[in-house]
N, C-alpha and C positions, 0 to 999 in steps of 0.2 A: 392572338396577342392583343392586349389592350393598347389603345392609342395613347401616345404621350401628349405633352403640351406643345402648342405651337411655339416655334422659336426661330431666331435667325442665327445662323452659324456660318459666316464666310470661311471658306477653306482655302488651301494653297492653290487649288485649281479653279478658283473663281466661282465655284458652285455655291449656292446658298440653300441650305436645307430649311424649308419653311414648315415642314411637319415631319415628325418621326415617331415611330411606335416605341422607340427605345430610350432608356434612361442610362445615365453614366455618372459614376463618381470615381474620381482619380484613385481613391483609396481601394477601389475594387481590385486593383492590380497588386496590392500589397501581399495578399495571400498567395499569389503565384510567384512573386519574386523573393519571398522570405527565405526559402530554402533552396534556391537555385544551385547552390554549391554542392548539393547532394546528387546532382545529375551529371551525366557524362557529356559535358559540353566542351567545345574547343575554347582556346584562350580568348579569342576575339569575342565569342558569344558571352563568355563569362564577364568580360569587361563591360559589354553593353548592358547586361542584366544588373551588374553592380551599379553602373551609372543610373539606370532607371530606378532601382531600389533606393539609392541614396537621395535622388532628387525628390521622389515621392515622400520619403521619410522626413526630409528636412523642410520642404517647401510646399508639399501637397500639389506639386506640379509634375508634368512629364517633360522630358527633354526633346519631345517631338509631338507633332499634332496627332491627336487620337479622337476617334468619333464614338458615339454611342453605339453605332452599328458594329464597330470592332469589338466593343465590350460584349455585345450580344453574341457575336461569333465566338469569342473567347469562352463565354459561359457554356457553349455547346460542345467544347472540346473536353472529352472525358479524361484523357491521359495527361497527367501533369507535365510530363516531358514534352509532349506535343504542344501543350499550351505555352511552355517557355519558348519553344521553337517559333511559335506563331508570333509571340511578342517580339522576338529578335527580328523576325522577318519584317514586321511592320516598322520597327525602328530603322532597319536598313533601307526599306522602301521609302520612308519619309525623310530620313536624315542624309543618306549618302548623296542623293541628287543635289541637296542644298550645299553640302561641303565638297561636292564634285569628287567623290571617292568612287573609284571603279571597282566592280566585282568581276570575277572571272567569267560569269555567265549571267545573262539577264534574269532578274528575279520576277519580272513581269513581262509576259509576251502576249501580244495581240495578234490573233490569227484571223485572216479574212476568208471565210467560206465562199463569199461572193463579192465581186466588185460592182456588180450590177444592182440596180434598185428600181422598184416599181413606182417610186415617187420622184417628184422634181421640186423639192423644197427650195425656195428662193435664196436661202442662206447656205446652200450646200454646193460642193463642187460637182454634183451631178448636173448642175446647170451649165457646165462646160460641155458643149456638144461634142468636142473632140474626145473628151474622156469617156463618153458613153458608147464608144465603139472600139474595135480591136486596134491596138493590142491591149488596151486597158480593161476591156470588158471580159469577164469570164467567171468560171466556177472552179473551186479547188478540187483536185483529184483526191479521192479518199485515201489512197496509199501515201501520197505526199503528206496529208494531214496526220496520218498515223506516225510517219517518220518524224515529223515535227514534235508531236506529243511525246514520243519515246525519248527523243534527245532532251527535251525539256525536263521530263521526269528524272532522267538519269543524271542531270547536271544541277539540280537544285532549284529550278524555277518553282515559285510558290503560288503564282496567280496567272490565270489565263482568261482573256476576254475573247469571245467570238464576235467580231465586228470590226469594221474599220470604214472603208470607203463605200461599201454597199450594204444591202439588206440580207442578213444571214439566212432568214427564213425562205429565201428564194432557192437555197440549195436543197435538192431533193433528199440528200443524205444527212441533213442536220441532226435528225434523231439518232442516227448511228454515231455521229461525231460526239454528241452528248454522252452516249453510252460508253464510248471509248475513253472519255475524260474522267468518268466517275471514279471518285476515291483516290485520285492521283495527285491532287494539289489542294492547298488550303482554300483557295478561292477560285470559283468558276463564275464568270459573268457572261450573260447574253444580252446584247442590245438589239432592239427591234422597234420598228414603227407600229407594230401591233396589227397590221392589216391582214396577216396570214397566220394568226394563232388558231390553227385547227385543233380539234379535240385530241388528235394523235400527238401533235407537238406539245400541247399543254401537259398531257400525261408524261411525255418524255422529259419535260423540264422538271417535273416533281419526282418522277421515278429515279432520275439520274442525279438528283440532289444538287441542281444548279443553285449556287449561293445567292446570286443577284440577277434578277430579271429586270432590265431597265426598258421602260416603254416611253418612247419619245412622242409626246402628245401636244404640249405647249399651251393649250387653252381648253376652256369648257364651252366656248361658243362655236356652234356648228359651222356657221358661214366663215368665221375667221379661221377656224381649223382647216377648212378646205382651201383657204388661200395659203396658209403656212405649210400645210402638208398636201401639196398639189397632187391630184389624182387619187387621193384617199377619201373615203366616205366616213364622216364623223359617226353616223349611226352604226355603221358596220364595226368600226373600231370600238365604240362603246359597248356594243353587243359582245365583241370578242373579250374585252376586259372583264365584263360581268361573267361571262362563261368561264374564263380563267379562274376567277375567284370562286365560282360555284364548284368547279372541279377540285380545286384545292380544299375547300371546306368539306366536300362530300367524300372524296377519296383519300386525301392526304392531310387530315386535320392536324397532324403532328409535324408537318413539313417545316423545315427551317429556311426554305426559300423566301428571300425578301423581295417583295414586289415594289418596285420604285417607279413612280410616274415622274417623268422629267420634262421640263420645259425650257425653251430658249426665248428670251425677250428680244423680239425683233420688230414688233409694231406697237405704237402707242396705245392701241385699243386693248392690248393684253392687260389683265389685272390679276396680280399674284394672289390676292386674297380670295377672289371668287373662284379662281383656278383651284386653290387649295380646298375650299369648301365643297366644290362640286365632286372632286375626285377622292377626298379623304377616306371615304368608306370603302374604296376599292384599292387602296394602296397602304403598304407599311411605311413608305416614305414618299415625300413629294419634294422635288428639288427644282430650282430654277437657276439658269446661268445666263450671263449676258452673251449676246451674239458676238461671234468672233469672225474676223475677215478670213474666210477660208473657201469662198466660192469662186475666187479668181486670183489665187495667191500670187501668181507670177506677174500680174499686172498691178499689184498693190503699189502704192507710192513707197519709195525707199524711206525707212525710218532711221535717220541718223542718230536718234536718241537710244537706239538699241545697241547697247555696249555690253550688257550683262550676258554671260553664257547661258544658253538654254538648258534647263535642268532635264528636259526629256532625253538628252543624249546619254544621261547616266541612269535614267529611271526606267525606261521601257524599250521594247523592241517590236517592230511591226513586220509581219510576214504576209505578203499579198497572196492572192489565189494561185499565182503561177510560180511561187517560190522566191520572187523578188523580195529582198529585205530592205527595210527603210527605217530611218530614225524617227519619223513622224508621219502623220497623214495630212499635215498641212502641205507638205511636198507630195501632193497626190499623184504627180506624174513621175516620181522617183528620180529626180535629177540628182539627189544626194545618195542614191542607193550604193551601199558599200559592197554589194555582192548578191548572188542568187543561189538558192539551194538546188537549182536545176543544172548547175555546172559542177556538180560533185563537191560543193563546199558544205561545211557544217555551220550550224548557228554559232557554235563556239569560235570557229575560225573567222567568221565574218565579224562577230562582236569584238574580237580582239585584233582585227586586221589593221594594217597600216592606214588604210583609207579612213576607217572609223576613228582611229586614234588621232589622225591628222585633223579631222573635223572637230573633235573635242578640243584639241590643242589650239586651233584657230579661235574657238570661242573663248577659251581660257586666256588667250593672249590679247583679247580685245579686238580681234580681227573679224568679228561677225559681219562687218560691213562688206567684207570681201567674198562673202558666201551668199549666193542666191539659191533659194528664197529666204534664207535666214535674215537677210538685210531688210526684209519688208514683211516679216511674219506678223500675222494678225492675232496670234495666240500668245505672244510674249508674256 
């Protein structure tokens, strides 16, 4: 893929894309939405596609935020009906959390293969020493993983991320997990710190058609990197990323896997421009986000200005290594957990439970201040 131009694009999740290989024109979606009525779609999906088509036709804009990478993904979908379903999925994923509309089953699920991590980054909740031991530390059982994936596939989930509180590559069965996910969802993402990208895992990523591989790296300066990514070696991670690109070029030249190098602005010595220039030849995308208070959530100062409901309650669903379910990973000790898959509950029953609906309702009623740690959340 040829690299695109440098640009700044703040998104709804506070990330800024500072370089992307992809280009996007709103008009690109016209060809997909022109004849949506010819396809067997339910009434809700037809209404959504009509809105999108009318908005593009009249104002050359979309009624929801859309990225160049989504255009790239759309261009790789060969079946027109599947392309329409993808557009509807992205609309629901982007719009429904904004307007606080519930769906019967989460469209986006984050599965945690491991809650443990080999690094101790100063801006991460792995700095909480209580969190790094039982009952919080562990690896997901592969049969539990398969059960989660099966229920998600059967109920319309469209995106899965392998990551959350820990480092997924510490799970010895990660390659098997990627194999089990293959071909079942529109989007599969894997987040990693890049310290354990073995040849075997690199091949598994490309063979199993992971859509997005996100490498958390932060800087191009070795000494600074080893402060930000404590216990990691800059030279080893650089070697791993180069090897990842070599394997992709040599064995999978037609792979659609997007390699993204991601940074967190934490120290004044970081420089986004030099970060981009150093890594641009080794990534399809480079992103930077501002650091958020998530390393000691429960002791954050209460933020009385937080009155708006949190969109994550409608956008995504987290499942920890032990089957505990949670609305977000800012609440990394699960004080807000609405249920567990290890007590014979299903994702669907927990997502639609009284406990979860009550939490959403409190946010909608402006009572976020009565919910800890929502009252002091650093991700708002």
